[in-house]
C-alpha angles and dihedrals in degrees: 000000000000116000109215093284115175093336098084112112125222095243091052090052091050088054091051092050094050097039118126087224097081090186086085113075135167128224125195112207118219092229140352113308111287141149093287086066095047094109091059092053091046089054089053096045095044093048098244093137090045091053088057092047090245122144106201120202111198128191141159112233117229086231111041091190089068095062097094094048090047091055093042091053093047094245088121125030096211138014142180117234144146131272099242093045091048092052091049091051092047090051089052089057102258111151100231129131134197113238104170137017115219108173105040095196137035117281093185114100148159112259133192136170111259092229088065089066093224102144105158139012092271088067091058093074108122093006132127113246124193122211134174096249094260110137094218090060091058090048089052091050090049091052092050092049095045090055087060094046093255122133118225087237089062089072132051115237120202126191104228095167111219094329090100097134093045092049093052100044092044091056095237088125132028096219141003135216122195096053121121116236087213094057122012092044089056092047091054095043090053087054089056102261124133110224134204114208128199111191109215097222089058090060105048106288113122118262092250131173108265099196125030135174111231137185138180115276092228091048090052092050094048099037106030092141092057092044090054091050091052092047091049090051091049091050093050091046095052093042087054091048091051090054096037108030098161094047089047092055088048088059092047091053094043096051103030094039134251090250088065104036119073095216099192091050096045096047089056092040096057091056088058093044099053094077089046092054094049117093099208102242096343127097118270110277095028114164118206119208093214091058091053090048095049094048092045092050091050092050093045091049089052092052090245095131128069096214143000118277138206105240095211091061095053099071137025109235099189092090093051091080 
C-alpha cells in the first residue's frame, strides 16, 4: 500500500494542517525516501502511529529548501531538516522548534577518489572542490581548511548543484563536500569507485545533528498531545529499525515504492546509520544542550546567523527523556 508519497498536493496539506481532527498530521521529508527515514516507515508498517490514533501524511517536496518555511507557516505540521539550516531559520525569525534529533552526528563529508591520492584536508590545497551551492557547506569547508592553515582562497570552489557524484567521478572536480558518507559513498562504490572520506567533525566542524524533526512553535503550544504522540511513534519506529534493519528497509520499499528506493544502496546505508541514530545511553532522539551551543557558536562566529538566539528556545527538551 502506498502512503501518499509525492502525490499529496499543497492545498490538501493545508487542509490537513488546519483540520479540527488533530489526529491527521502532515510530514515533509527532507529528501526522497531513503534509509535515513527507515524508522518512520517502520512506525507506519508496525502500526505505531495507528496505536497513537495518528494518521500521518508523508510527502517529498519538489523543493526541499522550502521545508522549514512550510512548517513555519503552518502549511505542514512537521518537517525533517538539518541543524545548521534550522539555526539559520530561527535566527531569521521563523517560529520553528526542534522536537527530536534523528541523526546524532554529521553525515555530510568531503569525498575524493582514492586514485587522486587526496587523503586529508592538507592535500586539498590548490584543488577544485565541488559543492551543492548551500552556503553552510562552504562555511564547513572553510573551517576544515582553516584548521589546516589553508585559506579558502587557496582552493577553487565550484557550485555543481546536486550533481556531486557526477562531478567527482567525471573528474571535473578533485573533491566534493555536501555528500553523505552513508549514501553517495555507497552509490559510487557500487559503481566500482574507491572512495576516500573525510568526516567533517573530525576536522574542526562541530558535531552537529544532521537530521532533526521540527514543528511550528504555535502548533506545539496548541497541540502538544498530538506532538507527543507523533514523537512517541517516531521513537518506537527508529528503535525498531535499529533492532530490525532489514525488515525496516522492507517496509521502506513496500510503502515508498521500489521505483523510488535504491534497495542495494539503502540496505548498506542503514547499517552505517544505526550507530549514528543511537544516543549512547540516552533515549532515541535525545537533544544535548551543549551540542546546540557549540553549533550555534560556530555559525555565529562564521556570520551565518542574522541575530543572537536563546539556546533554550531553539529545541524542546521534554521529549529527550
